[in-house]
N, CA, C and O atoms as a GROMACS GRO file, in nm:
protein
  552
    1MET      N    1  28.422   7.422  14.676
    1MET     CA    2  28.423   7.299  14.753
    1MET      C    3  28.279   7.258  14.785
    1MET      O    4  28.198   7.341  14.825
    2GLU      N    5  28.249   7.132  14.768
    2GLU     CA    6  28.115   7.080  14.790
    2GLU      C    7  28.091   7.052  14.937
    2GLU      O    8  28.174   6.990  15.004
    3SER      N    9  27.977   7.097  14.988
    3SER     CA   10  27.946   7.074  15.129
    3SER      C   11  27.907   6.928  15.150
    3SER      O   12  27.860   6.861  15.058
    4PRO      N   13  27.925   6.878  15.274
    4PRO     CA   14  27.886   6.739  15.302
    4PRO      C   15  27.736   6.715  15.281
    4PRO      O   16  27.697   6.607  15.237
    5ALA      N   17  27.654   6.815  15.310
    5ALA     CA   18  27.509   6.800  15.292
    5ALA      C   19  27.476   6.786  15.143
    5ALA      O   20  27.394   6.704  15.104
    6LYS      N   21  27.540   6.868  15.061
    6LYS     CA   22  27.516   6.862  14.916
    6LYS      C   23  27.560   6.727  14.862
    6LYS      O   24  27.489   6.667  14.781
    7LYS      N   25  27.675   6.679  14.904
    7LYS     CA   26  27.726   6.550  14.858
    7LYS      C   27  27.630   6.438  14.897
    7LYS      O   28  27.603   6.348  14.818
    8LYS      N   29  27.578   6.445  15.020
    8LYS     CA   30  27.484   6.342  15.067
    8LYS      C   31  27.356   6.343  14.982
    8LYS      O   32  27.304   6.237  14.948
    9ILE      N   33  27.307   6.461  14.950
    9ILE     CA   34  27.185   6.473  14.871
    9ILE      C   35  27.209   6.423  14.728
    9ILE      O   36  27.126   6.352  14.672
   10LEU      N   37  27.322   6.459  14.668
   10LEU     CA   38  27.352   6.414  14.533
   10LEU      C   39  27.377   6.263  14.527
   10LEU      O   40  27.342   6.198  14.429
   11ASP      N   41  27.438   6.208  14.632
   11ASP     CA   42  27.455   6.063  14.639
   11ASP      C   43  27.320   5.992  14.649
   11ASP      O   44  27.298   5.888  14.586
   12ALA      N   45  27.229   6.050  14.728
   12ALA     CA   46  27.094   5.992  14.741
   12ALA      C   47  27.019   6.002  14.608
   12ALA      O   48  26.945   5.911  14.572
   13LEU      N   49  27.039   6.113  14.536
   13LEU     CA   50  26.976   6.129  14.405
   13LEU      C   51  27.028   6.023  14.308
   13LEU      O   52  26.951   5.964  14.232
   14ALA      N   53  27.158   5.999  14.310
   14ALA     CA   54  27.217   5.896  14.222
   14ALA      C   55  27.158   5.759  14.254
   14ALA      O   56  27.124   5.684  14.164
   15GLU      N   57  27.147   5.728  14.381
   15GLU     CA   58  27.090   5.598  14.422
   15GLU      C   59  26.944   5.587  14.380
   15GLU      O   60  26.901   5.483  14.330
   16ALA      N   61  26.868   5.695  14.400
   16ALA     CA   62  26.726   5.695  14.361
   16ALA      C   63  26.712   5.683  14.209
   16ALA      O   64  26.619   5.620  14.160
   17THR      N   65  26.804   5.743  14.134
   17THR     CA   66  26.800   5.737  13.988
   17THR      C   67  26.825   5.594  13.940
   17THR      O   68  26.769   5.551  13.839
   18ARG      N   69  26.907   5.521  14.011
   18ARG     CA   70  26.938   5.382  13.971
   18ARG      C   71  26.818   5.289  13.984
   18ARG      O   72  26.814   5.185  13.919
   19CYS      N   73  26.720   5.325  14.069
   19CYS     CA   74  26.612   5.228  14.095
   19CYS      C   75  26.471   5.287  14.087
   19CYS      O   76  26.377   5.225  14.137
   20PHE      N   77  26.452   5.406  14.026
   20PHE     CA   78  26.318   5.464  14.020
   20PHE      C   79  26.233   5.392  13.915
   20PHE      O   80  26.285   5.324  13.827
   21ALA      N   81  26.100   5.410  13.927
   21ALA     CA   82  26.006   5.361  13.827
   21ALA      C   83  25.962   5.481  13.744
   21ALA      O   84  25.936   5.588  13.800
   22TRP      N   85  25.952   5.465  13.614
   22TRP     CA   86  25.917   5.577  13.526
   22TRP      C   87  25.782   5.638  13.561
   22TRP      O   88  25.759   5.756  13.534
   23ASN      N   89  25.692   5.561  13.621
   23ASN     CA   90  25.561   5.614  13.656
   23ASN      C   91  25.554   5.670  13.798
   23ASN      O   92  25.448   5.716  13.840
   24ASP      N   93  25.665   5.667  13.873
   24ASP     CA   94  25.667   5.723  14.008
   24ASP      C   95  25.802   5.789  14.033
   24ASP      O   96  25.899   5.723  14.071
   25LEU      N   97  25.807   5.920  14.012
   25LEU     CA   98  25.931   5.995  14.030
   25LEU      C   99  25.931   6.075  14.160
   25LEU      O  100  26.012   6.166  14.176
   26SER      N  101  25.842   6.042  14.253
   26SER     CA  102  25.825   6.123  14.374
   26SER      C  103  25.955   6.139  14.454
   26SER      O  104  25.976   6.245  14.514
   27GLY      N  105  26.040   6.040  14.458
   27GLY     CA  106  26.165   6.050  14.532
   27GLY      C  107  26.272   6.131  14.462
   27GLY      O  108  26.381   6.151  14.516
   28LEU      N  109  26.241   6.178  14.341
   28LEU     CA  110  26.338   6.252  14.261
   28LEU      C  111  26.307   6.402  14.254
   28LEU      O  112  26.363   6.473  14.170
   29SER      N  113  26.220   6.448  14.341
   29SER     CA  114  26.189   6.591  14.348
   29SER      C  115  26.262   6.653  14.466
   29SER      O  116  26.306   6.583  14.556
   30ALA      N  117  26.273   6.784  14.465
   30ALA     CA  118  26.336   6.854  14.577
   30ALA      C  119  26.259   6.827  14.705
   30ALA      O  120  26.318   6.808  14.812
   31GLN      N  121  26.127   6.824  14.696
   31GLN     CA  122  26.044   6.799  14.814
   31GLN      C  123  26.068   6.658  14.868
   31GLN      O  124  26.080   6.639  14.989
   32GLY      N  125  26.074   6.560  14.780
   32GLY     CA  126  26.097   6.422  14.823
   32GLY      C  127  26.231   6.405  14.892
   32GLY      O  128  26.240   6.338  14.995
   33LEU      N  129  26.335   6.465  14.836
   33LEU     CA  130  26.468   6.456  14.898
   33LEU      C  131  26.474   6.537  15.028
   33LEU      O  132  26.540   6.496  15.123
   34ALA      N  133  26.404   6.650  15.032
   34ALA     CA  134  26.402   6.732  15.154
   34ALA      C  135  26.337   6.655  15.269
   34ALA      O  136  26.386   6.659  15.382
   35GLU      N  137  26.228   6.586  15.239
   35GLU     CA  138  26.161   6.507  15.343
   35GLU      C  139  26.249   6.392  15.389
   35GLU      O  140  26.253   6.360  15.508
   36ARG      N  141  26.320   6.331  15.297
   36ARG     CA  142  26.408   6.219  15.332
   36ARG      C  143  26.519   6.262  15.428
   36ARG      O  144  26.556   6.187  15.519
   37PHE      N  145  26.573   6.382  15.408
   37PHE     CA  146  26.684   6.429  15.491
   37PHE      C  147  26.643   6.530  15.598
   37PHE      O  148  26.728   6.580  15.672
   38SER      N  149  26.515   6.559  15.607
   38SER     CA  150  26.462   6.654  15.706
   38SER      C  151  26.533   6.789  15.698
   38SER      O  152  26.577   6.843  15.799
   39VAL      N  153  26.543   6.841  15.576
   39VAL     CA  154  26.599   6.974  15.553
   39VAL      C  155  26.499   7.053  15.469
   39VAL      O  156  26.399   6.998  15.422
   40SER      N  157  26.527   7.181  15.452
   40SER     CA  158  26.432   7.264  15.377
   40SER      C  159  26.434   7.230  15.229
   40SER      O  160  26.538   7.198  15.172
   41ARG      N  161  26.318   7.238  15.168
   41ARG     CA  162  26.306   7.212  15.024
   41ARG      C  163  26.387   7.313  14.944
   41ARG      O  164  26.445   7.279  14.841
   42ASN      N  165  26.392   7.437  14.992
   42ASN     CA  166  26.467   7.541  14.922
   42ASN      C  167  26.616   7.508  14.916
   42ASN      O  168  26.680   7.531  14.813
   43LEU      N  169  26.671   7.455  15.024
   43LEU     CA  170  26.812   7.418  15.027
   43LEU      C  171  26.840   7.305  14.928
   43LEU      O  172  26.937   7.311  14.852
   44VAL      N  173  26.756   7.203  14.930
   44VAL     CA  174  26.772   7.091  14.837
   44VAL      C  175  26.758   7.139  14.693
   44VAL      O  176  26.835   7.098  14.606
   45SER      N  177  26.662   7.226  14.668
   45SER     CA  178  26.642   7.281  14.535
   45SER      C  179  26.765   7.359  14.489
   45SER      O  180  26.805   7.349  14.373
   46GLN      N  181  26.823   7.435  14.579
   46GLN     CA  182  26.945   7.510  14.546
   46GLN      C  183  27.058   7.416  14.508
   46GLN      O  184  27.126   7.438  14.407
   47TYR      N  185  27.079   7.311  14.588
   47TYR     CA  186  27.186   7.215  14.558
   47TYR      C  187  27.162   7.146  14.423
   47TYR      O  188  27.255   7.130  14.344
   48LEU      N  189  27.038   7.106  14.398
   48LEU     CA  190  27.007   7.036  14.273
   48LEU      C  191  27.023   7.128  14.152
   48LEU      O  192  27.073   7.086  14.047
   49ASN      N  193  26.981   7.253  14.165
   49ASN     CA  194  26.997   7.347  14.055
   49ASN      C  195  27.144   7.382  14.030
   49ASN      O  196  27.183   7.403  13.915
   50GLU      N  197  27.224   7.387  14.135
   50GLU     CA  198  27.368   7.407  14.118
   50GLU      C  199  27.429   7.289  14.042
   50GLU      O  200  27.508   7.308  13.950
   51ALA      N  201  27.390   7.168  14.081
   51ALA     CA  202  27.441   7.048  14.012
   51ALA      C  203  27.394   7.045  13.867
   51ALA      O  204  27.468   7.002  13.779
   52HIS      N  205  27.272   7.091  13.843
   52HIS     CA  206  27.222   7.099  13.705
   52HIS      C  207  27.308   7.196  13.624
   52HIS      O  208  27.342   7.167  13.510
   53GLY      N  209  27.342   7.309  13.684
   53GLY     CA  210  27.429   7.406  13.618
   53GLY      C  211  27.568   7.351  13.589
   53GLY      O  212  27.632   7.390  13.491
   54GLU      N  213  27.614   7.260  13.673
   54GLU     CA  214  27.745   7.195  13.655
   54GLU      C  215  27.739   7.082  13.554
   54GLU      O  216  27.842   7.030  13.512
   55GLY      N  217  27.617   7.043  13.514
   55GLY     CA  218  27.601   6.937  13.414
   55GLY      C  219  27.596   6.796  13.470
   55GLY      O  220  27.606   6.700  13.393
   56THR      N  221  27.582   6.781  13.601
   56THR     CA  222  27.580   6.647  13.660
   56THR      C  223  27.438   6.596  13.688
   56THR      O  224  27.419   6.480  13.724
   57VAL      N  225  27.339   6.684  13.672
   57VAL     CA  226  27.201   6.649  13.702
   57VAL      C  227  27.112   6.687  13.584
   57VAL      O  228  27.128   6.794  13.525
   58ILE      N  229  27.018   6.598  13.549
   58ILE     CA  230  26.920   6.624  13.445
   58ILE      C  231  26.794   6.676  13.513
   58ILE      O  232  26.751   6.623  13.615
   59LYS      N  233  26.735   6.779  13.455
   59LYS     CA  234  26.617   6.843  13.512
   59LYS      C  235  26.498   6.818  13.422
   59LYS      O  236  26.506   6.836  13.300
   60ILE      N  237  26.385   6.778  13.481
   60ILE     CA  238  26.260   6.762  13.407
   60ILE      C  239  26.168   6.873  13.455
   60ILE      O  240  26.123   6.873  13.569
   61ASN      N  241  26.139   6.968  13.366
   61ASN     CA  242  26.066   7.089  13.401
   61ASN      C  243  25.915   7.067  13.402
   61ASN      O  244  25.843   7.121  13.318
   62THR      N  245  25.870   6.988  13.496
   62THR     CA  246  25.727   6.965  13.516
   62THR      C  247  25.690   7.024  13.651
   62THR      O  248  25.773   7.089  13.716
   63ARG      N  249  25.569   7.005  13.694
   63ARG     CA  250  25.526   7.045  13.829
   63ARG      C  251  25.490   6.920  13.905
   63ARG      O  252  25.388   6.860  13.871
   64PRO      N  253  25.563   6.877  14.004
   64PRO     CA  254  25.687   6.936  14.052
   64PRO      C  255  25.803   6.906  13.955
   64PRO      O  256  25.794   6.819  13.869
   65VAL      N  257  25.911   6.982  13.973
   65VAL     CA  258  26.031   6.961  13.894
   65VAL      C  259  26.101   6.836  13.946
   65VAL      O  260  26.115   6.819  14.067
   66TYR      N  261  26.145   6.749  13.855
   66TYR     CA  262  26.218   6.629  13.894
   66TYR      C  263  26.363   6.640  13.850
   66TYR      O  264  26.394   6.707  13.752
   67PHE      N  265  26.451   6.574  13.924
   67PHE     CA  266  26.594   6.575  13.896
   67PHE      C  267  26.642   6.431  13.892
   67PHE      O  268  26.597   6.347  13.971
   68LEU      N  269  26.736   6.402  13.801
   68LEU     CA  270  26.796   6.269  13.793
   68LEU      C  271  26.947   6.286  13.782
   68LEU      O  272  26.994   6.381  13.720
   69SER      N  273  27.020   6.196  13.841
   69SER     CA  274  27.165   6.196  13.827
   69SER      C  275  27.198   6.154  13.684
   69SER      O  276  27.158   6.046  13.640
   70LYS      N  277  27.270   6.240  13.613
   70LYS     CA  278  27.302   6.211  13.472
   70LYS      C  279  27.385   6.084  13.459
   70LYS      O  280  27.357   5.999  13.375
   71ALA      N  281  27.488   6.071  13.542
   71ALA     CA  282  27.575   5.954  13.533
   71ALA      C  283  27.499   5.826  13.563
   71ALA      O  284  27.515   5.725  13.494
   72ALA      N  285  27.416   5.829  13.667
   72ALA     CA  286  27.340   5.709  13.705
   72ALA      C  287  27.238   5.672  13.598
   72ALA      O  288  27.218   5.554  13.570
   73LEU      N  289  27.173   5.773  13.538
   73LEU     CA  290  27.074   5.744  13.434
   73LEU      C  291  27.142   5.688  13.309
   73LEU      O  292  27.091   5.594  13.248
   74CYS      N  293  27.255   5.745  13.270
   74CYS     CA  294  27.328   5.694  13.154
   74CYS      C  295  27.374   5.550  13.178
   74CYS      O  296  27.369   5.466  13.088
   75GLU      N  297  27.420   5.524  13.298
   75GLU     CA  298  27.463   5.388  13.334
   75GLU      C  299  27.345   5.292  13.331
   75GLU      O  300  27.356   5.180  13.280
   76ARG      N  301  27.232   5.335  13.385
   76ARG     CA  302  27.114   5.249  13.393
   76ARG      C  303  27.054   5.220  13.256
   76ARG      O  304  27.015   5.107  13.228
   77THR      N  305  27.046   5.322  13.171
   77THR     CA  306  26.976   5.307  13.044
   77THR      C  307  27.068   5.275  12.928
   77THR      O  308  27.021   5.239  12.819
   78LYS      N  309  27.200   5.286  12.948
   78LYS     CA  310  27.299   5.266  12.842
   78LYS      C  311  27.285   5.369  12.731
   78LYS      O  312  27.330   5.345  12.618
   79ALA      N  313  27.223   5.483  12.760
   79ALA     CA  314  27.211   5.593  12.665
   79ALA      C  315  27.322   5.693  12.695
   79ALA      O  316  27.362   5.709  12.810
   80GLU      N  317  27.370   5.760  12.591
   80GLU     CA  318  27.481   5.854  12.608
   80GLU      C  319  27.439   5.993  12.563
   80GLU      O  320  27.345   6.008  12.485
   81ASP      N  321  27.508   6.094  12.612
   81ASP     CA  322  27.491   6.233  12.570
   81ASP      C  323  27.348   6.284  12.585
   81ASP      O  324  27.294   6.345  12.493
   82LEU      N  325  27.287   6.259  12.699
   82LEU     CA  326  27.152   6.307  12.724
   82LEU      C  327  27.153   6.458  12.742
   82LEU      O  328  27.252   6.516  12.787
   83GLU      N  329  27.042   6.521  12.709
   83GLU     CA  330  27.027   6.665  12.724
   83GLU      C  331  27.025   6.702  12.872
   83GLU      O  332  26.994   6.617  12.956
   84PRO      N  333  27.057   6.828  12.907
   84PRO     CA  334  27.055   6.869  13.047
   84PRO      C  335  26.914   6.891  13.103
   84PRO      O  336  26.895   6.884  13.224
   85ALA      N  337  26.816   6.919  13.015
   85ALA     CA  338  26.680   6.946  13.064
   85ALA      C  339  26.577   6.895  12.965
   85ALA      O  340  26.602   6.890  12.844
   86TYR      N  341  26.461   6.857  13.018
   86TYR     CA  342  26.349   6.808  12.937
   86TYR      C  343  26.221   6.872  12.987
   86TYR      O  344  26.211   6.912  13.103
   87ASP      N  345  26.122   6.882  12.897
   87ASP     CA  346  25.994   6.941  12.935
   87ASP      C  347  25.897   6.841  12.998
   87ASP      O  348  25.801   6.881  13.064
   88SER      N  349  25.922   6.712  12.978
   88SER     CA  350  25.834   6.609  13.034
   88SER      C  351  25.910   6.478  13.050
   88SER      O  352  26.017   6.458  12.992
   89VAL      N  353  25.852   6.390  13.129
   89VAL     CA  354  25.910   6.257  13.148
   89VAL      C  355  25.905   6.180  13.016
   89VAL      O  356  25.997   6.106  12.982
   90GLU      N  357  25.796   6.197  12.943
   90GLU     CA  358  25.780   6.127  12.816
   90GLU      C  359  25.888   6.169  12.717
   90GLU      O  360  25.941   6.086  12.643
   91GLU      N  361  25.920   6.298  12.715
   91GLU     CA  362  26.026   6.347  12.626
   91GLU      C  363  26.161   6.284  12.662
   91GLU      O  364  26.237   6.245  12.573
   92LEU      N  365  26.189   6.274  12.790
   92LEU     CA  366  26.312   6.208  12.835
   92LEU      C  367  26.313   6.061  12.794
   92LEU      O  368  26.415   6.011  12.745
   93MET      N  369  26.202   5.992  12.812
   93MET     CA  370  26.194   5.851  12.776
   93MET      C  371  26.218   5.831  12.626
   93MET      O  372  26.289   5.738  12.586
   94ARG      N  373  26.159   5.918  12.543
   94ARG     CA  374  26.180   5.908  12.397
   94ARG      C  375  26.327   5.932  12.363
   94ARG      O  376  26.383   5.861  12.279
   95ASP      N  377  26.388   6.030  12.427
   95ASP     CA  378  26.527   6.062  12.398
   95ASP      C  379  26.620   5.947  12.441
   95ASP      O  380  26.713   5.912  12.369
   96VAL      N  381  26.593   5.890  12.557
   96VAL     CA  382  26.673   5.776  12.605
   96VAL      C  383  26.664   5.662  12.506
   96VAL      O  384  26.765   5.602  12.471
   97THR      N  385  26.543   5.630  12.460
   97THR     CA  386  26.524   5.521  12.365
   97THR      C  387  26.595   5.550  12.233
   97THR      O  388  26.661   5.462  12.178
   98ALA      N  389  26.583   5.672  12.183
   98ALA     CA  390  26.647   5.707  12.056
   98ALA      C  391  26.798   5.700  12.066
   98ALA      O  392  26.865   5.649  11.976
   99ARG      N  393  26.854   5.750  12.175
   99ARG     CA  394  26.999   5.750  12.189
   99ARG      C  395  27.052   5.609  12.212
   99ARG      O  396  27.161   5.575  12.166
  100LYS      N  397  26.976   5.527  12.282
  100LYS     CA  398  27.018   5.389  12.302
  100LYS      C  399  27.018   5.314  12.169
  100LYS      O  400  27.110   5.235  12.144
  101GLU      N  401  26.919   5.338  12.084
  101GLU     CA  402  26.912   5.271  11.954
  101GLU      C  403  27.029   5.312  11.866
  101GLU      O  404  27.082   5.229  11.792
  102LYS      N  405  27.071   5.440  11.872
  102LYS     CA  406  27.185   5.485  11.792
  102LYS      C  407  27.311   5.409  11.831
  102LYS      O  408  27.387   5.364  11.745
  103ILE      N  409  27.333   5.395  11.961
  103ILE     CA  410  27.452   5.327  12.011
  103ILE      C  411  27.449   5.180  11.970
  103ILE      O  412  27.551   5.125  11.928
  104VAL      N  413  27.334   5.115  11.983
  104VAL     CA  414  27.321   4.974  11.947
  104VAL      C  415  27.350   4.955  11.799
  104VAL      O  416  27.415   4.857  11.761
  105SER      N  417  27.304   5.045  11.714
  105SER     CA  418  27.329   5.035  11.570
  105SER      C  419  27.478   5.038  11.541
  105SER      O  420  27.525   4.961  11.458
  106PHE      N  421  27.552   5.125  11.606
  106PHE     CA  422  27.696   5.132  11.584
  106PHE      C  423  27.766   5.006  11.633
  106PHE      O  424  27.868   4.966  11.576
  107ARG      N  425  27.714   4.943  11.734
  107ARG     CA  426  27.778   4.822  11.786
  107ARG      C  427  27.761   4.704  11.690
  107ARG      O  428  27.832   4.604  11.700
  108LYS      N  429  27.667   4.715  11.598
  108LYS     CA  430  27.646   4.609  11.500
  108LYS      C  431  27.745   4.616  11.384
  108LYS      O  432  27.758   4.520  11.308
  109LEU      N  433  27.814   4.727  11.369
  109LEU     CA  434  27.909   4.742  11.258
  109LEU      C  435  28.025   4.644  11.269
  109LEU      O  436  28.076   4.618  11.378
  110VAL      N  437  28.065   4.592  11.157
  110VAL     CA  438  28.183   4.507  11.152
  110VAL      C  439  28.303   4.595  11.184
  110VAL      O  440  28.318   4.703  11.125
  111GLY      N  441  28.388   4.552  11.274
  111GLY     CA  442  28.506   4.628  11.309
  111GLY      C  443  28.486   4.724  11.426
  111GLY      O  444  28.579   4.796  11.462
  112HIS      N  445  28.368   4.726  11.485
  112HIS     CA  446  28.343   4.817  11.599
  112HIS      C  447  28.441   4.794  11.712
  112HIS      O  448  28.486   4.889  11.776
  113GLN      N  449  28.476   4.670  11.738
  113GLN     CA  450  28.564   4.637  11.850
  113GLN      C  451  28.712   4.646  11.812
  113GLN      O  452  28.797   4.666  11.899
  114GLU      N  453  28.744   4.631  11.685
  114GLU     CA  454  28.884   4.617  11.646
  114GLU      C  455  28.929   4.726  11.550
  114GLU      O  456  28.947   4.841  11.589
  115SER      N  457  28.948   4.690  11.425
  115SER     CA  458  29.017   4.776  11.328
  115SER      C  459  28.945   4.908  11.299
  115SER      O  460  29.011   5.009  11.272
  116LEU      N  461  28.814   4.911  11.304
  116LEU     CA  462  28.740   5.034  11.272
  116LEU      C  463  28.693   5.110  11.396
  116LEU      O  464  28.613   5.202  11.385
  117LYS      N  465  28.741   5.072  11.512
  117LYS     CA  466  28.693   5.133  11.636
  117LYS      C  467  28.707   5.285  11.635
  117LYS      O  468  28.613   5.355  11.672
  118GLN      N  469  28.822   5.337  11.594
  118GLN     CA  470  28.842   5.482  11.594
  118GLN      C  471  28.748   5.550  11.495
  118GLN      O  472  28.693   5.656  11.525
  119CYS      N  473  28.730   5.492  11.379
  119CYS     CA  474  28.638   5.550  11.278
  119CYS      C  475  28.494   5.550  11.331
  119CYS      O  476  28.422   5.649  11.314
  120VAL      N  477  28.455   5.442  11.394
  120VAL     CA  478  28.319   5.434  11.450
  120VAL      C  479  28.300   5.539  11.559
  120VAL      O  480  28.195   5.603  11.566
  121GLU      N  481  28.400   5.557  11.644
  121GLU     CA  482  28.391   5.658  11.749
  121GLU      C  483  28.379   5.798  11.690
  121GLU      O  484  28.304   5.880  11.741
  122GLN      N  485  28.452   5.825  11.581
  122GLN     CA  486  28.443   5.955  11.516
  122GLN      C  487  28.305   5.976  11.454
  122GLN      O  488  28.250   6.086  11.459
  123CYS      N  489  28.248   5.872  11.397
  123CYS     CA  490  28.114   5.881  11.340
  123CYS      C  491  28.010   5.906  11.449
  123CYS      O  492  27.919   5.987  11.433
  124LYS      N  493  28.024   5.835  11.560
  124LYS     CA  494  27.932   5.856  11.673
  124LYS      C  495  27.941   6.000  11.722
  124LYS      O  496  27.839   6.062  11.751
  125ALA      N  497  28.062   6.053  11.732
  125ALA     CA  498  28.080   6.190  11.779
  125ALA      C  499  28.015   6.289  11.681
  125ALA      O  500  27.953   6.386  11.724
  126ALA      N  501  28.030   6.264  11.552
  126ALA     CA  502  27.972   6.354  11.452
  126ALA      C  503  27.818   6.351  11.456
  126ALA      O  504  27.754   6.455  11.447
  127ILE      N  505  27.762   6.233  11.470
  127ILE     CA  506  27.616   6.219  11.471
  127ILE      C  507  27.556   6.280  11.597
  127ILE      O  508  27.449   6.342  11.590
  128THR      N  509  27.621   6.264  11.709
  128THR     CA  510  27.565   6.313  11.835
  128THR      C  511  27.608   6.455  11.868
  128THR      O  512  27.581   6.504  11.977
  129TYR      N  513  27.676   6.522  11.774
  129TYR     CA  514  27.717   6.660  11.796
  129TYR      C  515  27.594   6.743  11.829
  129TYR      O  516  27.490   6.726  11.766
  130PRO      N  517  27.604   6.833  11.928
  130PRO     CA  518  27.486   6.912  11.969
  130PRO      C  519  27.414   6.975  11.850
  130PRO      O  520  27.475   7.023  11.755
  131GLY      N  521  27.284   6.973  11.860
  131GLY     CA  522  27.202   7.025  11.752
  131GLY      C  523  27.156   6.913  11.662
  131GLY      O  524  27.093   6.818  11.708
  132ILE      N  525  27.188   6.923  11.536
  132ILE     CA  526  27.141   6.823  11.439
  132ILE      C  527  27.253   6.732  11.390
  132ILE      O  528  27.232   6.655  11.297
  133GLY      N  529  27.369   6.741  11.449
  133GLY     CA  530  27.482   6.657  11.408
  133GLY      C  531  27.565   6.725  11.300
  133GLY      O  532  27.535   6.837  11.258
  134LEU      N  533  27.667   6.658  11.257
  134LEU     CA  534  27.755   6.708  11.152
  134LEU      C  535  27.740   6.621  11.028
  134LEU      O  536  27.717   6.500  11.041
  135PRO      N  537  27.753   6.678  10.909
  135PRO     CA  538  27.745   6.596  10.788
  135PRO      C  539  27.869   6.507  10.778
  135PRO      O  540  27.981   6.552  10.801
  136ILE      N  541  27.847   6.380  10.744
  136ILE     CA  542  27.959   6.287  10.727
  136ILE      C  543  27.940   6.206  10.601
  136ILE      O  544  27.827   6.187  10.554
  137LEU      N  545  28.049   6.157  10.547
  137LEU     CA  546  28.045   6.072  10.428
  137LEU      C  547  28.110   5.941  10.466
  137LEU      O  548  28.225   5.938  10.510
  138LEU      N  549  28.036   5.833  10.449
  138LEU     CA  550  28.092   5.700  10.480
  138LEU      C  551  28.139   5.633  10.353
  138LEU      O  552  28.189   5.521  10.357
   0.00000   0.00000   0.00000
């Protein structure tokens, strides 16, 4: 069961993820959230790392470590299937751009909305399969 404090912190992270600037992630660190809620940084870090383990938070392993709400970032950027962790902000930005371009390309296909929708979804699933994707024949 999720504690009210953890829920409040994760809700604040989601809100901060919806409106952050790529060049200023200060509100997305454990320290930034701890200061906002006047709680210990260790407690916030524990909650964020638990959420990362559950797959709801993306972690950027820099100094300081930054966290983003996966759902909020996917909604904001229209990118899907983002990795759980990145080594830098730049790596995350490249991945978001690449994944967004893949989705846009599929939306250009004739039949994406109608008759070929299921086939297109299967192709998207094969291409985005963890690792290097699955071989497909069109």
